C-alpha positions in Angstrom: -45.7 -24.6 73.4 -45.8 -21.1 75.4 -48.6 -18.8 74.9 -48.4 -15.1 74.9 -49.5 -12.6 77.9 -52.7 -11.6 76.6 -55.7 -8.9 77.7 -58.7 -7.4 76.5 -59.5 -3.7 76.3 -62.9 -1.5 75.4 -62.2 0.9 72.8 -64.0 4.1 74.8 -64.7 7.6 73.6 -61.1 8.8 75.3 -59.6 6.5 72.5 -61.0 7.8 69.4 -60.4 10.9 67.1 -62.9 12.9 65.1 -62.9 10.4 62.9 -64.4 8.3 65.3 -61.5 5.9 64.9 -58.6 5.3 67.7 -56.1 8.1 67.2 -52.6 6.2 66.8 -50.9 7.3 69.9 -53.5 6.1 72.0 -52.5 2.4 71.0 -49.1 3.2 72.0 -50.9 3.7 75.5 -52.3 0.6 75.3 -49.3 -1.2 74.5 -47.7 0.4 77.6 -50.6 -0.6 79.4 -50.3 -4.4 78.3 -46.6 -4.2 79.6 -47.2 -2.7 82.6 -49.7 -5.4 83.4 -47.4 -8.4 82.3 -44.8 -7.2 84.9 -47.7 -7.0 87.4 -49.6 -9.8 86.7 -46.8 -12.5 85.4 -43.8 -11.4 87.2 -45.4 -9.8 90.5 -43.3 -6.5 89.5 -46.0 -3.6 89.6 -44.5 -0.1 88.4 -45.5 1.3 91.5 -42.9 -1.2 93.1 -40.2 -1.5 90.7 -39.7 2.0 89.8 -38.5 2.8 93.1 -35.1 0.8 92.2 -35.3 0.1 88.5 -37.2 0.6 85.0 -38.0 -1.3 82.0 -38.0 1.7 79.5 -39.0 1.4 75.7 -35.7 1.5 73.7 -37.1 0.3 70.2 -40.7 0.0 68.5 -42.2 -0.9 65.1 -45.5 -0.6 64.6 -48.0 -1.5 61.9 -51.2 -0.2 62.0 -53.2 -2.9 59.7 -57.1 -1.8 60.4 -58.9 0.8 61.9 -60.5 0.2 65.7 -63.8 1.9 66.5 -65.3 3.1 69.7 -67.5 0.2 71.7 -65.1 -2.7 69.9 -63.1 -4.8 72.4 -59.3 -5.5 71.6 -57.5 -8.6 72.3 -54.2 -7.6 73.2 -50.9 -10.2 73.1 -47.5 -9.7 73.8 -44.9 -12.4 73.5 -40.8 -12.9 73.7 -39.0 -13.0 70.6 -35.4 -12.7 72.1 -34.0 -12.4 75.5 -30.3 -10.8 76.1 -28.7 -9.9 79.0 -31.0 -6.7 80.1 -33.1 -6.4 77.5 -35.9 -8.4 75.9 -37.4 -8.1 72.3 -41.2 -8.7 72.3 -43.8 -9.1 69.6 -47.5 -7.9 70.0 -50.6 -7.9 67.9 -54.0 -6.4 68.8 -57.1 -8.1 67.0 -60.7 -7.2 67.1 -63.7 -9.4 68.2 -63.4 -11.3 64.6 -59.7 -11.9 64.5 -59.6 -9.0 62.5 -55.8 -7.4 62.8 -56.0 -4.2 63.9 -51.8 -3.5 64.8 -48.6 -5.3 64.9 -45.4 -4.9 65.7 -42.2 -5.3 68.0 -41.1 -3.5 71.3 -37.5 -3.7 72.6 -37.5 -3.3 76.6 -34.7 -2.6 78.8 -34.3 -3.4 82.1 -32.4 -0.4 83.9 -31.5 0.6 87.4 -31.3 4.1 89.0 -28.8 5.4 90.7 -28.3 8.3 92.9 -28.7 11.5 91.3 -32.2 9.6 89.4 -30.8 10.7 86.2 -28.1 8.2 86.6 -29.8 5.3 84.6 -27.9 2.2 83.1 -28.6 -1.0 81.7 -28.8 -4.1 84.8 -29.1 -7.6 83.5 -31.9 -9.3 84.6 -31.6 -11.8 87.4 -31.7 -15.7 86.7 -35.1 -15.7 88.4 -36.4 -12.9 86.2 -35.2 -14.9 82.9 -36.7 -18.1 83.6 -40.1 -16.2 84.3 -39.8 -14.3 80.9 -38.8 -17.1 79.0 -42.2 -18.6 79.7 -43.8 -16.4 77.3 -41.1 -17.2 74.8 -43.2 -18.1 71.8 -41.3 -19.6 68.5 
């Protein structure tokens, strides 16, 4: 059975709002950090190298905020593959606190794109067979 990619993140002062809970856009930044870490650690595709020729933008995002997260908590962030397409990957994600209480969950669709000159000419590009095999190691049924 395949396992999700996972990382932990401590909630810091920069993440919280005046009410003392994580300001919702910070969760989206944390999700993007998770995707960036996934590509670097699981696929040896750090964004610093990848973005010279291609990118992996988010084209669809669904999020359900279940419970607040507070300063000092440590969240476990999980990401897994639900469906792999020609140039896209649909991933599920969850953030849980130290007591396995669900903080948020959702789905994110990422699309592999190639950059052409001029740089604004972006179009979907198929994943290589090697990359598809690596991505499928994170498919959770």
